C-alpha positions as CSV (number, residue, x, y, z in Angstrom):
1,X,184.5,27.0,-77.4
2,X,180.6,27.6,-77.8
3,X,178.6,30.0,-75.7
4,X,178.1,27.6,-73.1
5,X,181.7,26.8,-72.5
6,X,182.5,30.6,-72.6
7,X,180.1,30.8,-70.0
8,X,181.5,28.4,-68.0
9,X,184.8,30.2,-67.9
10,X,183.2,33.6,-67.3
11,X,181.4,32.3,-64.2
12,X,184.6,30.6,-62.9
13,X,186.5,34.3,-63.4
14,X,183.5,36.0,-61.8
15,X,183.5,33.6,-58.5
16,X,187.6,33.7,-58.5
17,X,187.5,37.4,-58.7
18,X,184.7,38.1,-56.2
19,X,186.3,35.8,-53.9
20,X,189.8,37.9,-54.2
21,X,188.1,41.1,-53.7
22,X,186.4,40.0,-50.8
23,X,190.1,39.0,-49.0
24,X,191.2,42.4,-50.3
25,X,188.8,44.0,-48.6
26,X,188.8,41.7,-45.5
27,X,192.7,43.1,-45.3
28,X,191.9,46.9,-45.4
29,X,189.4,46.1,-42.4
30,X,192.4,44.3,-40.7
31,X,194.5,47.5,-41.3
32,X,192.5,50.1,-40.1
33,X,191.5,47.9,-36.9
34,X,195.5,48.1,-36.4
35,X,196.2,44.6,-37.1
36,X,198.4,45.1,-40.0
37,X,200.2,41.4,-39.6
38,X,196.6,39.8,-40.7
39,X,196.9,41.8,-43.7
40,X,199.6,39.8,-45.5
41,X,198.0,36.4,-45.5
42,X,194.7,37.9,-47.1
43,X,196.6,39.6,-49.8
44,X,198.4,36.4,-50.6
45,X,194.9,34.3,-50.6
46,X,193.5,37.1,-53.0
47,X,196.9,36.9,-55.5
48,X,196.1,33.0,-55.5
49,X,192.4,33.4,-56.4
50,X,193.6,36.6,-59.0
51,X,195.9,33.6,-60.1
52,X,193.2,30.8,-60.9
53,X,191.1,33.8,-62.3
54,X,193.6,34.2,-64.9
55,X,194.5,30.7,-65.5
56,X,190.7,30.2,-66.2
57,X,190.8,32.8,-68.8
58,X,194.4,31.7,-70.3
59,X,192.2,28.7,-71.4
60,X,190.2,30.4,-73.3
61,X,192.5,32.7,-74.7
62,X,194.8,29.9,-75.7
63,X,192.0,28.3,-77.7
64,X,191.2,30.9,-79.8
65,X,194.7,31.8,-80.3
66,X,195.0,28.4,-81.6
67,X,192.1,29.6,-84.1
68,X,189.5,28.0,-82.1
69,X,186.2,30.1,-82.5
70,X,185.4,31.6,-79.3
71,X,181.5,32.5,-79.1
72,X,181.9,35.4,-76.8
73,X,178.7,36.7,-74.8
74,X,178.0,39.3,-71.8
75,X,178.9,37.2,-69.0
76,X,182.6,37.0,-70.3
77,X,182.7,40.6,-70.6
78,X,181.4,40.9,-67.1
79,X,184.0,38.6,-66.0
80,X,186.6,40.4,-67.4
81,X,185.4,43.8,-65.6
82,X,185.5,42.1,-62.3
83,X,188.9,40.8,-63.2
84,X,190.2,44.1,-64.0
85,X,188.9,45.9,-61.2
86,X,189.8,43.6,-58.7
87,X,193.7,43.5,-59.7
88,X,193.4,47.5,-59.7
89,X,191.8,47.1,-56.2
90,X,194.7,44.7,-55.1
91,X,197.3,47.6,-56.2
92,X,195.2,50.1,-54.1
93,X,194.8,47.9,-51.2
94,X,198.2,47.7,-51.2
95,X,199.1,51.2,-50.9
96,X,196.3,52.0,-48.2
97,X,197.8,49.5,-46.1
98,X,201.3,51.1,-46.5
99,X,199.4,54.2,-45.1
100,X,198.0,52.3,-42.1
101,X,201.3,51.0,-41.3
102,X,202.8,54.5,-41.0
């Protein structure tokens, strides 16, 4: 994969991760407002977006594993940061909602 292709994958991962982050923070806002029943659909949407981000990333990883040269750039590094922190946020949000559920 050339740098442009890797950059496009990076932008996809950032977009999916960012949308997932938004859904997760909306779930916390719903929990804070006492609307616990509204949380799970948002968490489920976030998980689907994280799956999409992971699928974008996996295509690139597969290419590299198959022996293809992959030119990484800072955008891909940035994308990995977004994905990792959003996955962590998902775990934290699940615990926060349990606390609000009481």
